[in-house]
LUMFI-487495 format. One line per field, with one value per residue (C-alpha): residue number from 1; x, y, z negated. Coordinates in steps of 0.1 Angstrom, whole numbers. Layout:
n <- (NUM_...);
u <- (X_...);
v <- (Y_...);
w <- (Z_...);
This chain:
n <- (1_2_3_4_5_6_7_8_9_10_11_12_13_14_15_16_17_18_19_20_21_22_23_24_25_26_27_28_29_30_31_32_33_34_35_36_37_38_39_40_41_42_43_44_45_46_47_48_49_50_51_52_53_54_55_56_57_58_59_60_61_62_63_64_65_66_67_68_69_70_71_72_73_74_75_76_77_78_79_80_81_82_83_84_85_86_87_88_89_90_91_92_93_94_95_96_97_98_99_100_101_102_103_104_105_106_107_108_109_110_111_112_113_114_115_116_117_118_119_120_121_122_123_124_125_126_127_128_129_130_131_132_133_134_135_136_137_138_139_140_141_142_143_144_145_146_147_148_149_150_151_152_153_154_155_156_157_158_159_160_161_162_163_164_165_166_167_168_169_170_171_172_173_174_175_176_177_178_179_180_181_182_183_184_185_186_187_188_189_190_191_192_193_194_195_196_197_198_199_200_201_202_203_204_205_206_207_208_209_210_211_212_213_214_215_216_217_218_219_220_221_222_223_224_225_226_227_228_229_230_231_232_233_234_235_236_237_238_239_240_241_242_243_244_245_246_247_248_249_250_251_252_253_254_255_256_257_258_259_260_261_262_263_264_265_266_267_268_269_270_271_272_273_274_275_276_277_278_279_280_281_282_283_284_285_286_287_288_289_290_291_292_293_294_295_296_297_298_299_300_301_302_303_304_305_306_307_308_309_310_311_312_313_314_315_316_317_318_319_320_321_322_323_324_325_326_327_328_329_330_331_332_333_334_335_336_337_338_339_340_341_342_343_344_345_346_347_348);
u <- (866_866_891_892_922_919_952_976_1010_1039_1022_991_1014_1028_993_982_1011_1003_966_977_998_970_947_966_950_984_997_966_969_1006_1000_973_996_1024_1001_985_1011_992_967_970_989_964_937_928_903_872_862_895_893_894_906_903_918_886_890_914_907_929_923_928_911_941_963_938_935_972_974_945_960_995_984_954_924_890_879_894_878_888_874_873_836_830_848_829_797_806_783_808_835_836_869_885_922_931_965_964_985_979_959_933_928_900_880_881_878_846_834_840_822_792_791_789_824_848_881_918_935_972_993_996_958_950_965_957_936_905_904_910_881_858_867_863_830_815_827_810_778_778_788_817_852_878_915_949_974_1004_1019_1043_1013_1001_1035_1044_1076_1055_1044_1079_1092_1065_1071_1109_1103_1075_1098_1124_1152_1167_1155_1135_1133_1141_1148_1147_1158_1146_1153_1140_1154_1151_1162_1126_1129_1123_1087_1063_1039_1067_1079_1045_1029_995_998_1008_1045_1074_1091_1065_1035_1057_1085_1084_1051_1070_1094_1064_1045_1075_1078_1041_1041_1069_1062_1025_1011_1012_1034_1046_1060_1078_1109_1110_1127_1129_1150_1128_1133_1132_1100_1082_1080_1100_1130_1144_1127_1141_1117_1124_1096_1094_1069_1050_1068_1103_1110_1124_1124_1147_1134_1146_1138_1152_1139_1173_1194_1192_1197_1203_1165_1174_1153_1172_1154_1176_1170_1190_1202_1208_1195_1175_1182_1154_1169_1147_1118_1099_1098_1119_1145_1160_1159_1191_1197_1229_1245_1274_1296_1317_1313_1327_1316_1281_1280_1251_1235_1205_1191_1154_1146_1116_1090_1090_1064_1048_1056_1047_1013_996_991_969_948_944_934_907_894_892_875_849_843_837_815_840_845_881_912_926_962_955_923_908_920_956_951_937_966_993_976_974_1011_1020_998_1014_1049_1043_1029_1060_1086_1117_1122_1156);
v <- (1429_1464_1466_1490_1493_1501_1519_1540_1528_1511_1477_1495_1512_1478_1464_1494_1490_1453_1459_1484_1458_1432_1456_1447_1414_1400_1403_1387_1358_1354_1352_1326_1305_1308_1297_1268_1255_1223_1242_1233_1258_1282_1273_1310_1315_1332_1356_1366_1379_1417_1439_1476_1502_1516_1532_1538_1549_1565_1581_1615_1625_1644_1614_1592_1618_1620_1582_1580_1607_1591_1555_1559_1551_1566_1574_1585_1583_1599_1570_1533_1533_1554_1530_1500_1518_1522_1498_1495_1478_1440_1431_1449_1446_1451_1469_1478_1468_1433_1448_1462_1431_1415_1447_1459_1425_1419_1454_1447_1414_1430_1455_1426_1428_1400_1404_1398_1404_1409_1385_1377_1372_1381_1386_1351_1320_1333_1364_1343_1320_1350_1364_1331_1322_1355_1351_1317_1331_1359_1335_1358_1352_1358_1348_1356_1376_1354_1358_1329_1305_1317_1320_1296_1287_1268_1243_1241_1231_1206_1191_1187_1169_1147_1137_1126_1149_1152_1118_1113_1146_1145_1181_1217_1251_1286_1321_1356_1389_1425_1457_1470_1486_1520_1510_1520_1491_1466_1481_1485_1456_1471_1471_1434_1443_1420_1394_1366_1381_1401_1377_1343_1337_1332_1304_1287_1288_1276_1246_1240_1240_1214_1192_1197_1202_1169_1183_1163_1193_1227_1240_1278_1309_1346_1376_1403_1439_1467_1479_1447_1428_1398_1410_1376_1342_1306_1276_1239_1217_1180_1162_1130_1112_1120_1151_1183_1220_1247_1282_1317_1354_1388_1423_1438_1425_1414_1376_1355_1346_1311_1280_1246_1213_1183_1148_1116_1121_1159_1192_1221_1258_1283_1317_1341_1323_1356_1359_1331_1343_1310_1273_1253_1216_1202_1168_1156_1127_1107_1134_1161_1197_1202_1210_1225_1201_1221_1255_1265_1301_1319_1333_1371_1389_1423_1423_1389_1401_1394_1358_1363_1389_1364_1337_1359_1369_1333_1322_1349_1339_1303_1312_1301_1316_1305_1303_1268_1281_1292_1274_1286_1255_1265_1300_1287_1261_1287_1310_1281_1273_1309_1310_1277_1289_1322_1303_1281_1308_1310_1347_1364);
w <- (-776_-791_-819_-848_-872_-909_-918_-898_-910_-893_-888_-874_-848_-838_-833_-814_-789_-787_-778_-752_-736_-737_-719_-687_-674_-663_-699_-713_-688_-696_-733_-729_-706_-732_-761_-741_-717_-710_-690_-653_-630_-615_-640_-646_-674_-661_-674_-688_-724_-727_-756_-761_-785_-798_-832_-861_-896_-922_-956_-940_-907_-894_-898_-880_-852_-847_-846_-821_-798_-799_-794_-771_-793_-784_-819_-852_-886_-919_-940_-936_-942_-911_-889_-903_-896_-859_-840_-811_-832_-828_-845_-874_-880_-917_-918_-955_-986_-1000_-1029_-1004_-983_-1003_-1008_-972_-956_-975_-967_-930_-931_-949_-921_-896_-883_-873_-891_-885_-919_-923_-943_-971_-967_-1003_-1037_-1048_-1039_-1058_-1036_-1004_-1013_-1018_-984_-966_-983_-973_-937_-936_-951_-925_-897_-886_-875_-902_-897_-912_-891_-900_-865_-866_-867_-833_-815_-786_-806_-830_-804_-790_-825_-829_-795_-801_-833_-818_-789_-815_-802_-836_-849_-880_-899_-937_-949_-939_-951_-943_-955_-949_-961_-953_-972_-979_-1013_-997_-990_-1018_-1013_-1018_-1051_-1068_-1086_-1083_-1045_-1044_-1041_-1043_-1021_-1025_-1006_-982_-974_-991_-974_-941_-953_-969_-937_-918_-941_-939_-901_-900_-930_-937_-972_-990_-1018_-1048_-1067_-1067_-1084_-1082_-1097_-1090_-1097_-1111_-1100_-1126_-1110_-1122_-1089_-1077_-1057_-1047_-1046_-1045_-1039_-1035_-1024_-1027_-1005_-1011_-982_-996_-975_-990_-982_-997_-992_-1002_-997_-1006_-1004_-1010_-980_-945_-943_-912_-913_-900_-902_-901_-896_-903_-887_-888_-852_-852_-864_-851_-856_-853_-850_-870_-886_-887_-849_-832_-808_-798_-807_-807_-811_-826_-831_-851_-841_-867_-893_-871_-867_-852_-815_-796_-772_-760_-763_-757_-747_-762_-737_-733_-754_-759_-797_-810_-823_-790_-798_-829_-810_-780_-804_-819_-785_-774_-807_-803_-766_-778_-807_-834_-868_-874_-852_-845_-851_-887_-899_-932_-950_-943_-955_-988_-990_-986_-1012_-1035_-1031_-1039_-1070_-1082_-1075_-1094_-1124_-1125_-1120_-1141_-1139_-1145);
C-alpha cells in the first residue's frame, strides 16, 4: 500500500515515522497480532500487508522536499493536487486542519484515492455525510483516523466489562487536556479551532466505545476563549438505559487524561484515554478506600498510529470500503453528537 501524505506538520511527522516502522514485516505482524489476539498462534497472514512511504505534499515545494528527505519519502510535491495526480498513490492520509478535511478528502476521492482522514473527521455532520457519500459512490475506502478506536486497549476494555470484572457498569467519566493555545489551527475559528474538534472528540469517543450511542439527552457548557473558539468543554450524557457519562476537556492545561468506568462491583481506570498507558481495576470494601486488584499492561507500540494504518491495509486487501474499528455510521454519529452539543452550549 503506497501512502501519500497531504500536509507536512507535526502529525504528518508522527505518521511518517509510524509507516517507517510498519515497513518492517515483524512490526506489521506484531501490530496485527495485537489488534486481533484471537488469531491462532502461528497463524501468519499470507501475504502480509505491506506499506510504503511514497510521497508527501506541502504548500511549498521546499518544505515538502525537506520533509521527504528527513523522513524517507520517495517523492515531494509543492501542491496537494500534484500528489493526488500521482498514479502510484493508493492511500492518502489527510494531515491538514479540520477546516480542510472535507475539501481535500473529496478531492482525493475524485482522484480515485483511498483516504485515511484525521480526526475530527469534518467540521460538522453535513460535511461528513458529503465525504462518505462520495466514497460510497466511488467505491473507495474512507475512514477516520481516530486512533483510539483501533488500539488494542479498546478490546481489552470491552473484554473486562464483558467478563463482569467490575460488575454491571452504570457511569463513567473522562477528561482530556493539553496546553495547545500556541498552535494557530487551534485558536482560529476558520480553521475549526477550539477544544471540541481537537480534544472533546476523544472523551466522546471513549463514552461511545463503552456505552454505545443510545442517548437520551445532553447537558453541555463551554468556556469561550477571547479568540472566539471554545477553550474548555463540559458534557454530561444521559443514556436510554439509565447510564451516565461526565466528560470534560481543556486546551489551556494538562489534565490527568483519565477515564473511569464505574460498576457495582468495582471500577476501572484507563490511564490516558488519548493513548492508554495502563488499565487498573479497583474494588472498595465496606465503604473503604479503593484498592487496586489488577493491572493490565498495554502492548508495546510504534506510535499508536500503526493500528489505523494496519486496519486500512487489511480493509483494502479484503476489498472493503470501511474499517470495522470505525465504521461510517460511527463517524456520522460522533459528528452528530458534536453538532448537537455545540447547538445546546451554554457559553461563558
